[in-house]
N, C-alpha and C positions, 0 to 999 in steps of 0.2 A: 504494500500500500504506500502511495506517495505521501510524504509529509510536507509541511510548510518549509522545512529545512531543505528538502529536495528541490522544491521550486526555486528557492533562493540560490541554490548551488548549480542551477543550469537545467533543471528538469522542466518539462512541458506538461501541462495538464491537458488531456485530450477529452473532448466531450463525447460521451456515448451517443447522444442524439446526433452530433455532428458526423460521427462515423457512420451511423445509419443513413443519414442524408447522402453522404458520399457514395455509399454502397448502392443506393437506389436511384441515384441521379443519372438518368439515361442521356442527358446532355453533356455529361462529363466524359470527355474522350479518354482513351488509354493514355495518351501523352499528357493531358491535363491532370489526370489522376496521379501519374508518376511524379509530375512536377509538384503537385500539391503536397504529396507525402514528403518530398525533398524539402520543400519550403517549411513545413512544420519542423523538420530537423534542423533548420538553420535560423529559426526565429530568434530575434533579439528581444531585449526587454520591452514590454508592453506591446508585443506582437509585431514589431516593425522588422522589415528585411529590405534589402536592396537587391536589384537584379543585375548581376554581372553575367550577361548572356553567354559570354565565352566560357567562363568558369562553370556555369551550370550546364551548358551544352556538353562540355567535356565530361563532367561527372555523370550525366545521364545518357551520354552517347546519343545525343540528339543534335540537330542543327540549331544555330541561333534563331533561324526563322521558325522552327518548330517550337522553340521555347517562347518566342514572342507571341506566336499564335495561342499557345497554351496559357500564357499570362492574360491575354485578352479574354479567352474563354472563362478563366477563373474570375476575372474582374466582372464580366458580363453576368456570371452566375452568382456574384456577390460573395464568393469565398475570400476574395482579397479586394482591397480598395487602394487605388493609386493615391499617393500623398505628395507628389512633387518630385523634386530631384534631391539626391544625396551625392554631391560632387557632380560627376557626369552620369551616375547611375540613377535609374528610376527607383523611388522609394515607395514601398507598399506597406499595408498593414493587413494582417490576417484577421478574419472575422473571429471575435471571441467566442462565437457559437461553435467553432471548429476546434480551436486550441487556445491555450493561454500560457504566456511566458511572462511571469511577474508574480508579485505577491498577491495574496487575497485582498489585502488592504488596497493595493493598486486597482484591482478589479472593481472593488466596491466604490472606490473614489471615481473611477472612470464611468461606470455604468449604473451605480446606485443599486446594485443587486448583490446578493450573496449566494455562494454555492451551497 
């Protein structure tokens, strides 16, 4: 069982409902699904991540175009939200209904909800 300490040390809380949504989502392509799982693995504090297309495409053995298309699909389906630029990379935020990287206090402060 994950504890508060685990989350503060780099763990990610994954929503059971979010996993069920992903499993049943017919619009989620194989590439977008693989990318979504990868993005959960690289989440930063408060669910932010930036897209380094070359690095992600190398890791997932996909082309940068396939990554860009999958990011668009995930954004259109509201799994992620574009948040501007981080240097030269696009900054995104993962839906907290899928996964959460941060403390429970952060979550409550951001969304006014408790797990």
